[in-house]
C-alpha positions in Angstrom: 0.0 0.0 0.0 2.5 2.6 1.1 5.7 3.4 3.0 5.1 5.6 6.1 7.7 7.9 7.6 6.8 9.7 10.9 9.1 12.2 12.5 8.9 13.8 15.9 11.5 15.3 18.3 14.7 13.7 16.9 12.8 10.3 16.3 11.8 8.6 13.1 9.6 5.6 12.5 9.5 4.0 9.0 6.9 1.3 8.1 6.9 -0.7 5.0 3.2 -1.5 4.2 3.6 -2.4 0.6 3.2 -6.1 0.9 0.1 -8.2 1.5 1.0 -9.0 5.1 1.4 -6.9 8.2 3.8 -3.8 7.9 7.4 -4.2 8.7 9.2 -1.7 10.9 12.1 -0.6 8.7 13.5 1.9 11.2 12.8 3.1 14.8 15.3 5.4 16.2 17.3 8.5 15.2 15.6 11.1 13.1 16.3 10.4 9.4 15.4 14.0 8.3 13.0 15.0 5.6 13.6 12.0 3.2 12.7 12.6 -0.4 9.9 10.3 -1.6 12.4 8.4 -3.8 14.6 7.6 -0.9 12.0 5.7 1.1 11.8 2.7 -1.3 15.6 2.7 -1.5 15.8 2.7 2.3 13.4 -0.2 2.5 15.3 -2.2 -0.1 18.6 -1.4 1.7 17.3 -3.0 4.9 15.8 -6.3 3.5 17.9 -9.2 4.9 19.5 -11.6 2.4 18.4 -15.2 1.8 21.1 -17.4 3.2 21.8 -21.2 2.9 19.8 -23.6 5.1 17.0 -21.1 5.5 13.7 -20.0 4.0 13.6 -19.3 0.2 12.5 -15.7 0.9 13.6 -13.1 3.4 12.0 -13.5 6.9 9.7 -10.6 7.6 9.7 -9.3 11.1 6.3 -7.4 11.2 4.5 -5.5 13.9 3.2 -8.8 15.1 5.8 -11.6 14.5 4.2 -14.7 12.9 5.5 -18.1 12.2 3.8 -18.0 8.8 6.3 -15.3 7.8 9.3 -17.4 8.9 9.6 -16.0 12.5 11.0 -18.6 14.8 11.4 -16.4 17.9 8.8 -15.6 20.6 5.4 -15.3 18.9 3.6 -11.9 19.0 0.3 -13.8 19.2 -0.4 -17.1 20.9 -3.9 -18.7 21.2 -6.2 -21.3 19.8 -9.8 -22.3 19.1 -10.1 -25.7 20.8 -6.7 -26.6 19.3 -7.3 -25.0 15.9 -6.3 -21.6 14.5 -3.1 -21.7 16.5 -1.1 -20.1 13.8 -2.1 -16.9 11.9 -1.3 -15.3 8.6 -2.7 -11.8 8.7 -3.3 -9.8 5.5 -3.4 -6.1 5.4 -6.8 -4.6 4.8 -6.1 -0.9 5.1 -3.9 1.7 6.9 -4.8 5.2 8.1 -2.1 7.8 8.7 -2.6 11.1 10.5 0.5 13.3 10.6 -0.2 16.7 12.2 2.4 19.3 11.1 1.2 22.4 13.1 3.8 24.6 14.8 3.5 24.3 18.6 2.7 27.4 20.6 5.6 29.0 22.5 4.3 27.7 25.9 3.9 24.2 24.6 0.4 23.8 26.2 -1.1 22.0 23.3 1.7 19.4 23.0 -0.4 16.5 24.1 0.6 12.8 24.0 -1.5 9.9 22.7 -4.8 9.7 24.5 -5.5 5.9 24.4 -7.4 6.0 27.7 -8.9 3.0 29.4 -8.6 0.8 26.4 -10.5 3.3 24.2 -9.6 3.3 20.5 -7.9 6.1 18.7 -10.4 8.6 17.2 -11.7 7.7 13.8 -9.7 9.0 10.8 -10.3 12.7 10.3 -11.1 13.5 13.9 -8.7 16.0 15.5 -6.3 14.1 17.8 -4.2 17.0 18.9 -1.9 19.1 16.8 1.4 17.3 17.6 0.6 13.7 17.3 1.3 11.3 14.4 -0.8 8.2 14.4 -1.1 5.1 12.2 -3.9 2.6 12.4 -3.3 -0.8 10.7 -6.2 -3.2 10.1 -5.6 -6.7 9.1 -7.6 -10.0 9.0 -7.0 -13.7 8.9 -10.2 -15.1 7.5 -9.0 -18.7 7.9 -8.4 -18.2 11.7 -11.5 -16.0 12.1 -9.4 -13.2 13.6 -9.2 -9.4 13.0 -6.1 -7.4 14.2 -5.9 -3.7 14.6 -2.5 -2.1 15.4 -2.5 1.4 16.9 0.7 3.5 16.7 1.2 7.0 18.0 4.4 9.2 17.9 4.0 12.3 20.0 5.7 15.6 20.2 8.2 14.3 22.7 9.3 11.5 20.4 7.6 8.8 22.5 6.3 5.9 20.4 3.2 4.1 21.7 1.8 0.8 20.4 -1.2 -1.3 21.1 -2.7 -4.4 19.5 -6.4 -5.2 19.4 -7.6 -8.7 18.5 -11.2 -9.4 17.6 -12.7 -12.9 17.3 -14.7 -12.9 14.0 -15.1 -16.7 14.1 -18.0 -18.8 15.3 -16.4 -20.5 18.3 -14.5 -19.2 21.4 -10.9 -18.2 21.0 -8.5 -18.6 24.0 -5.8 -15.9 23.9 -2.5 -16.7 25.6 -0.4 -13.8 24.5 -0.6 -10.6 22.4 2.7 -8.7 22.6 3.8 -5.7 20.5 7.5 -5.7 19.6 9.9 -3.3 17.9 13.2 -4.1 16.2 16.5 -2.8 17.6 19.6 -2.4 15.4 22.7 -4.6 15.8 24.7 -1.8 17.4 22.7 -2.3 20.7 24.7 -5.0 22.4 24.1 -4.3 26.1 20.9 -4.5 28.3 19.9 -2.6 31.4 16.9 -3.3 33.5 15.8 -2.9 37.1 14.8 -5.3 39.8 14.3 -4.9 43.6 12.3 -5.8 46.7 10.4 -4.1 49.5 12.4 -1.1 50.7 15.0 -1.6 48.0 13.2 -0.9 44.8 14.7 0.0 41.4 18.1 -1.8 41.7 19.8 -1.6 38.3 21.4 -4.6 36.5 23.2 -4.6 33.2 24.9 -7.2 31.1 25.8 -8.0 27.5 22.8 -8.9 25.3 23.4 -12.6 24.3 21.5 -14.7 21.8 18.1 -15.8 23.1 15.4 -14.0 25.1 15.9 -12.0 28.3 12.4 -12.2 29.8 11.1 -10.1 32.7 7.8 -11.5 34.0 5.8 -9.9 36.8 3.4 -12.3 38.5 2.4 -10.2 41.5 -1.0 -9.1 40.4 0.4 -5.6 40.7 3.4 -3.9 39.0 5.8 -5.3 41.6 8.8 -4.1 43.6 11.0 -6.0 41.1 9.4 -4.6 38.0 11.7 -3.1 35.4 10.3 0.4 34.7 12.3 0.4 31.5 14.1 -2.4 29.6 16.9 -0.6 27.8 19.2 -1.8 25.0 22.2 0.3 24.0 25.6 0.6 22.5 28.5 -0.7 24.5 29.2 1.3 27.7 26.2 3.6 27.4 25.6 5.8 30.4 23.4 8.7 31.6 25.0 11.2 29.2 26.4 9.1 26.3 25.5 6.2 24.1 22.6 5.4 21.8 19.8 3.6 23.6 16.3 2.2 23.0 13.8 1.4 25.7 10.3 0.0 26.3 7.9 0.3 29.2 4.8 -2.0 29.6 2.1 0.2 30.9 0.0 -2.2 33.0 -0.6 -2.6 36.7 -1.3 -6.4 36.7 0.8 -9.4 35.5 3.0 -8.4 32.7 6.0 -9.3 30.6 8.8 -7.3 29.1 11.3 -9.0 26.8 14.5 -8.5 24.8 15.3 -11.1 22.2 18.2 -11.6 19.9 18.0 -14.3 17.2 20.9 -16.1 15.5 19.2 -15.1 12.3 20.2 -11.5 13.0 17.0 -9.9 14.4 16.8 -8.2 17.8 13.6 -7.0 19.4 12.2 -5.2 22.5 8.6 -5.8 23.5 6.1 -6.1 26.2 2.5 -7.0 27.1 0.2 -8.6 29.6 1.1 -12.0 31.1 -2.1 -14.0 30.8 -2.9 -17.1 32.9 -4.5 -20.1 31.2 -8.1 -19.5 30.4 -7.9 -15.9 31.6 -9.0 -14.3 28.2 -11.4 -16.3 26.2 -13.0 -14.3 23.4 -16.5 -15.1 22.3 -17.7 -14.3 18.8 -17.5 -10.6 18.2 -15.4 -10.0 21.4 -12.2 -8.0 21.4 -9.1 -7.8 23.6 -6.7 -4.8 23.7 -3.1 -5.2 24.8 -1.6 -2.8 27.3 0.1 0.2 25.9 3.8 -0.4 25.0 5.7 2.9 25.3 9.0 3.0 23.5 11.7 5.7 23.5 15.0 6.3 21.7 17.9 8.5 22.6 21.3 9.3 21.0 22.3 11.0 24.3 22.2 8.1 26.8 19.7 7.4 29.6 19.1 11.1 30.3 17.8 11.4 26.8 15.3 8.6 27.4 14.1 10.3 30.6 13.8 13.6 28.7 11.5 11.9 26.2 9.4 10.3 28.9 9.3 13.3 31.2 8.3 15.6 28.4 5.5 13.2 27.4 4.2 13.0 30.9 4.3 16.7 31.5 2.3 17.3 28.3 -0.6 15.2 29.5 -3.8 17.2 29.9 -4.3 15.8 33.4 -0.7 16.2 34.5 -0.5 18.1 37.8 -0.2 21.8 37.0 -0.4 23.4 40.5 2.7 23.5 42.7 3.2 20.2 44.4 2.4 20.8 48.0 5.0 20.0 50.6 3.5 17.0 52.4 3.7 15.7 56.0 2.6 12.1 56.4 2.0 11.2 60.1 2.9 7.4 59.8 6.4 7.5 61.2 5.4 10.1 63.7 2.4 8.3 65.4 1.9 4.9 63.7 -1.4 3.6 65.0 -1.5 5.8 68.1 -4.1 8.3 66.9 -4.9 11.1 69.4 -6.6 14.3 68.4 -4.5 16.6 70.6 -1.2 15.0 69.6 -2.2 15.3 65.9 -3.2 18.9 66.3 0.2 19.7 67.8 1.8 17.9 64.9 -0.2 19.9 62.5 0.8 23.1 64.3 4.5 22.2 64.0 4.0 21.2 60.3 2.5 24.6 59.5 5.4 26.3 61.2 8.0 24.6 59.1 6.1 25.3 55.8 4.1 22.1 55.2 1.2 22.5 52.7 -0.5 19.1 53.0 -1.1 17.0 56.1 -1.9 13.3 55.6 -3.5 11.1 58.3 -2.2 7.6 57.7 -3.4 4.1 58.7 -5.4 3.7 61.9 -8.4 6.0 61.6 -11.1 3.5 60.7 -13.1 1.0 62.7 -11.1 -1.6 64.7 -7.8 -0.5 63.3 -5.4 -0.4 66.3 -2.8 -2.6 64.5 -2.4 -4.3 61.1 -4.2 -7.4 62.2 -7.8 -6.1 61.9 -10.2 -3.6 60.4 -9.3 -3.5 56.7 -12.6 -3.2 54.8 -14.5 -1.5 57.6 -14.3 2.0 56.1 -16.1 4.0 58.9 -14.4 6.4 61.2 -13.6 4.6 64.5 -15.9 6.3 67.1 -13.9 5.0 70.0 -10.7 6.8 68.8 -12.5 9.7 67.1 -15.7 10.3 69.1 -16.3 13.6 67.2 -15.2 12.1 63.8 -12.3 13.4 61.7 -13.7 16.8 61.0 -12.1 18.5 64.1 -8.7 17.5 62.8 -9.5 18.4 59.2 -10.8 21.8 60.4 -7.6 22.4 62.4 -5.4 21.4 59.5 -7.2 23.6 57.1 -7.2 26.6 59.5 -3.4 26.6 59.0 -3.9 26.8 55.2 -2.9 23.2 54.7 -4.7 20.5 52.6 -5.9 17.4 54.4 -5.2 13.9 53.1 -6.2 10.4 54.2 -4.8 6.9 53.9 -6.9 4.1 52.4 -6.3 0.5 51.2 -9.6 -0.2 49.5 -8.6 -3.4 47.6 -7.8 -5.4 50.8 -9.6 -6.9 53.7 -8.5 -8.4 57.0 -10.1 -11.7 58.0 -10.7 -10.0 61.4 -13.2 -7.4 60.0 -16.9 -7.0 59.9 -16.8 -7.0 56.1 -15.0 -10.4 55.9 -17.3 -12.0 58.5 -20.4 -10.8 56.5 -19.0 -11.5 53.0 -16.3 -14.2 53.0 -17.3 -14.9 49.4 -16.0 -11.4 48.3 -12.4 -12.6 47.8 -10.1 -13.3 45.0 -9.3 -17.0 45.5 -9.1 -20.4 43.9 -12.1 -22.6 44.4 -12.3 -24.2 47.8 -9.4 -22.5 49.5 -8.1 -19.1 50.6 -4.7 -17.8 49.3 -2.0 -17.6 51.9 -2.3 -14.5 54.0 0.1 -11.6 53.5 0.3 -8.9 56.2 -2.8 -10.6 57.7 -5.0 -9.7 54.7 -6.7 -11.0 51.6 -7.8 -9.3 48.4 -11.4 -8.2 47.7 -12.8 -9.4 44.4 -13.7 -6.1 42.8 -15.0 -7.9 39.7 -17.9 -9.0 42.0 -20.4 -6.1 41.4 -21.5 -6.2 45.0 -18.0 -5.9 46.4 -17.2 -3.1 43.9 -20.3 -1.2 44.8 -19.5 -1.5 48.5 -16.0 -0.2 48.2 -17.0 2.6 45.9 -19.9 3.5 48.1 -17.8 3.6 51.3 -15.0 5.7 49.7 -17.5 8.1 48.3 -19.3 8.3 51.6 -16.1 9.1 53.5 -15.3 11.9 51.1 -18.8 13.3 51.1 -19.2 13.1 54.9 -16.1 15.2 55.5 -15.5 18.7 54.3 -12.0 19.1 53.0 -10.4 15.8 52.1 -8.3 16.7 49.1 -6.0 13.7 48.8 -6.0 10.0 49.2 -2.9 7.9 49.8 -4.1 4.7 48.1 -2.1 1.7 49.4 -2.0 -1.9 48.2 0.1 -4.1 50.5 0.1 -7.6 49.1 0.6 -9.6 46.0 -2.4 -11.2 44.3 -1.8 -14.9 44.8 -4.2 -17.5 43.4 -6.3 -14.6 42.4 -9.4 -16.2 41.0 -12.8 -14.9 40.1 -15.7 -17.3 39.6 -13.3 -20.2 39.3 -11.1 -18.6 36.6 -7.9 -16.5 36.8 -8.9 -13.0 37.7 -5.9 -10.7 37.7 -6.8 -9.1 34.3 -10.4 -8.4 35.4 -9.3 -7.2 38.8 -6.8 -4.7 37.3 -9.5 -3.3 35.0 -11.9 -3.0 37.9 -9.3 -1.1 39.9 -8.9 1.3 37.0 -12.7 1.7 36.8 -12.9 2.3 40.6 -10.3 5.1 40.5 -11.9 6.7 37.4 -15.4 6.7 39.0 -14.2 8.1 42.3 -12.4 10.9 40.6 -15.4 11.6 38.4 -17.5 12.0 41.5 -14.9 14.1 43.3 -13.2 16.4 40.8 -10.0 17.9 42.1 -9.3 14.9 44.4 -5.6 13.9 44.2 -4.5 10.3 44.7 -1.1 8.8 45.4 -0.3 5.3 44.1 1.4 3.5 47.1 1.8 -0.3 47.1 3.9 -1.2 50.2 6.1 1.5 48.8 7.0 1.3 45.1 5.2 -1.9 43.9 2.6 -0.1 41.7 4.7 2.3 39.6 3.7 2.2 35.9 2.3 4.7 33.3 -1.2 3.1 33.3 -1.8 3.6 37.1 -0.4 7.1 36.6 -3.3 8.0 34.2 -5.4 7.9 37.4 -3.1 9.0 40.1 -1.0 12.1 40.8 2.2 10.7 42.2 3.8 7.5 43.4 5.4 6.5 46.7 8.8 5.3 45.5 9.5 3.2 48.6 8.5 2.6 52.2 12.2 3.2 53.0 13.0 6.8 54.0 16.7 6.0 54.6 18.4 8.8 52.6 21.3 6.5 51.4 18.9 3.9 50.0 16.6 6.6 48.6 19.4 8.1 46.5 19.5 5.0 44.3 15.7 4.3 44.5 14.9 7.9 43.4 17.7 7.9 40.8 16.3 4.9 38.9 12.6 5.7 39.5 13.4 9.0 37.8 14.5 7.1 34.7 10.8 6.9 33.9 9.1 9.6 36.0 9.8 13.3 36.5 10.5 14.5 40.0 7.1 16.0 40.7 5.5 12.5 40.4 7.8 10.9 43.0 7.1 11.2 46.7 10.4 12.1 48.5 10.2 12.6 52.2 12.6 13.6 55.0 12.4 10.8 57.5 13.6 10.6 61.1 17.3 10.8 62.1 17.3 7.0 62.6 15.6 5.2 59.7 12.6 3.2 60.6 13.5 0.4 58.0 17.3 0.3 58.2 18.2 1.9 61.5 20.9 4.0 59.9 21.5 7.4 61.4 21.8 10.4 59.0 22.1 14.1 59.7 19.3 16.4 58.5 21.4 17.9 55.7 21.9 14.6 53.9 18.2 13.6 54.3 17.1 17.0 53.1 19.2 17.1 50.0 18.1 13.6 49.1 14.4 14.5 49.5 14.7 17.9 47.8 14.5 16.4 44.2 10.9 15.2 44.1 7.5 15.8 45.5 8.9 16.9 48.8 7.6 16.0 52.2 8.3 15.0 55.8 7.6 11.7 57.6 8.9 12.4 61.1 7.7 13.3 64.5 8.7 17.0 64.3 7.0 17.7 67.7 10.0 16.0 69.3 12.8 18.0 67.7 14.5 21.0 69.2 14.2 24.6 68.1 17.6 24.5 66.2 16.6 21.5 64.2 13.2 22.9 63.5 14.7 26.1 62.2 17.0 24.1 59.9 14.1 22.0 58.6 12.2 25.2 58.0 15.1 26.5 55.9 15.2 23.3 53.8 11.5 23.4 53.1 11.8 27.1 52.1 14.6 26.2 49.8 12.6 23.5 48.1 9.7 25.9 47.6 12.1 28.4 46.0 13.5 25.8 43.7 10.2 24.0 43.1 9.5 25.5 39.7 12.9 24.4 38.5 12.8 21.0 40.1 9.4 20.2 38.8 9.7 21.7 35.4 13.4 21.3 34.3 15.4 18.6 32.6 16.8 15.9 34.8 20.5 15.2 34.4 22.6 12.5 36.1 26.4 12.5 36.2 28.5 9.6 34.9 31.2 9.8 37.6 34.1 7.3 37.6 34.1 7.0 41.4 31.3 4.6 42.5 31.4 6.4 45.9 30.3 9.6 44.3 26.7 10.1 43.1 25.7 13.4 41.4 22.6 14.6 39.7 20.7 17.7 39.0 17.9 19.6 37.2 18.5 22.2 34.5 15.9 24.8 33.4 14.8 24.2 29.8 16.1 27.7 28.8 19.3 26.7 30.6 19.2 29.9 32.7 19.7 28.0 36.0 20.4 24.6 37.4 20.7 22.9 40.8 23.0 19.9 41.4 23.5 17.5 44.3 26.7 15.6 44.9 26.6 12.8 47.5 29.2 10.5 49.0 27.7 7.1 49.4 30.8 5.4 50.7 34.5 6.0 51.2 36.7 6.2 48.1 39.8 4.4 47.1 41.3 7.8 46.1 41.9 10.3 48.8 40.4 13.1 46.7 37.7 12.1 44.2 37.9 13.5 40.7 36.2 16.7 39.6 32.4 16.5 39.0 31.2 17.6 35.6 28.0 19.6 35.5 26.0 18.5 32.4 23.1 20.3 30.7 24.2 23.9 30.7 24.5 26.2 27.7 28.1 25.9 26.6 28.2 29.6 25.5 26.9 31.2 28.7 28.7 31.8 31.9 27.4 30.6 35.2 28.0 31.5 38.8 28.2 28.3 40.9 27.9 28.2 44.7 25.9 26.5 47.4 22.5 28.0 48.1 22.3 30.5 51.0 20.2 29.8 54.1 21.0 26.1 54.7 24.0 24.5 56.4 26.8 23.1 54.3 27.8 19.5 54.9 30.7 18.4 57.2 33.9 18.2 55.2 36.6 15.6 55.5 39.5 18.0 54.6 40.8 20.8 56.7 40.7 23.2 53.8 37.9 23.0 51.2 38.6 23.9 47.5 39.3 27.6 47.0 36.1 28.4 45.1 34.0 26.9 47.9 36.0 28.5 50.7 35.6 32.0 49.4 31.8 31.9 49.8 31.4 33.7 46.5 31.5 30.6 44.4 33.0 30.5 40.9 32.0 31.8 37.5 32.8 29.7 34.4 31.3 28.9 31.1 28.8 26.0 30.6 31.3 24.3 28.3 34.0 24.4 31.0 31.7 23.2 33.7 30.5 20.3 31.5 33.9 19.2 30.2 36.2 20.1 33.1 33.8 20.3 36.1 34.5 21.4 39.6 36.8 19.9 42.2 34.4 19.3 45.1 35.3 18.7 48.7 36.1 15.3 50.0 32.9 14.8 51.8 32.5 12.4 54.7 30.5 9.3 53.7 26.7 9.9 53.7 27.1 13.6 53.2 25.8 15.7 50.3 26.7 19.1 48.8 24.1 21.2 47.0 25.1 23.8 44.4 23.2 26.2 42.2 24.4 27.4 38.8 22.8 30.7 37.7 23.5 32.3 34.4 25.7 35.4 35.0 
């Protein structure tokens, strides 16, 4: 039919749709420029693989959906059957619609929206305005013999983010059991290394990298939620790629249930990245006329290393119509201050101290509802506990709001304790295999939200709590266990449960416009771009240890911009690791995110309170930069030194943090380069005023730091030579600002 070339933000996508089968991705990666029409067929011809001995008699075609009928012997893009039949497909292209908007974006970029494929809804019909900076392709194909119809939706947005989704419709007479439907994209041979993330509770987002061998590197999440060990991005790149260098390709599976992300390299020469939903046997069975849509697969390319990937993803997220636009309020969560010990007078005093240090949102955590004096009981009974709160929550809400702060509340609506009135009344409202309960996790089970009565109960109770109280502006929405043996009506239920949770969030926000919701799942176990269509930030980890948080936040930021990541100053002694850190190190670490406090600040002395106030004030001053600028991370040769920053998009200012995470083999670490600045402008670099500087190891700090006036140098010098920073003690951090002179 045609050859399609889409271009956006230094990214090109070329599709060859001339043949009878599904289109082939000829190129996904660097911008190829405005290719003349005659060059497109030549490009396609130049990339067709040869026919080699002991192989098929025609070149193997790797299409948008890899098929064995085209000679593909790797992981199938589609797996399914109709009672043992129609297990192999040969789709034929029916038509292809291309929409390539070419309008010039306005100066403020407000109309630069990303693909709106919300809640499984299809792209608008051809000819309908889909936003001025979005290129879309819709491919429609059929396999009459198998009785299947395939629609492939592709969008390339103004940030250069490529988004794919497959839709499969059963046009046959019988039922079709679907086992897998996974979009994939080719990656060139120069990408020979892989990077992904793993983790566990309180140590999320641990990076791991290795050479990309032949075979498949498969990351499966079977937690019924995204998972602490989920790889936010699966990255393939040129040898030695880093934050600021190397060419990289990456994919993200946007789904909050069981999922798979895979990198595959074949001996036949092809290499692919892909991802989709991980389906249990019998979980998706399509009746005649029924359709299944795969999760969105987001894909990004960068010629400038991992920071370039983040730039694409952050720009995409910030352009969403529902991305938070108001300043992200400094938040105090009471959990590590009071735990389950709820007392109105104590909490009023905590709110008073919070207002004094500059807090803008006060969140009451677990323990406010009926029977909840510990984590053994009460989940599901979403009524205010009259014994603890005889006058209800309104007196505390009123006290908090009188200080000009927002009020927030913790909930865990998807769970139930066996020791609860709800469980005793409705033991049948659980996700479970027939005849037995799943093993308990934190003394709780999972409510089956596909059950319409259970769904109505949860929605009704949450709605009632919000309607019965004047001033609840925020919910911390927790999810503290994996979904194990998660069955509904005798069949696997993770897919339907995930869709029900999305519907619950959508309905609650429709009833309460302006309500903000945090995605918390025993910390960072539900962090993905699909849950973030319905929530306003994520809780990166239950660990507030600043040393652990440096890495957790660094790698969570690979996908998410700072304003979507909750980053709190915890107590001096960490609740989860028992490490002790001074306030400066904790504050610098928490500065680069949606800032907050989780600490009993009623027990600190006046000097510490004054320092905390200064750090909060500094965050507020820097907040427009931190929550709107470009994130940069430093490739420093000393593993004991970690440095990162945020640079304004006009490069007029930047702020950087340099942290020592351990002692170094060298007595004095090497200079730290400051990336992202305009090479032709001069910058004055110095620590910000008003907050204490860290303790230094050496007797005499570097001259530029000792003077107090800082140093003025060009952006090119700061990026290529850098600054010799002091030899900090371990677990200390130095903050510096760079302002164009």
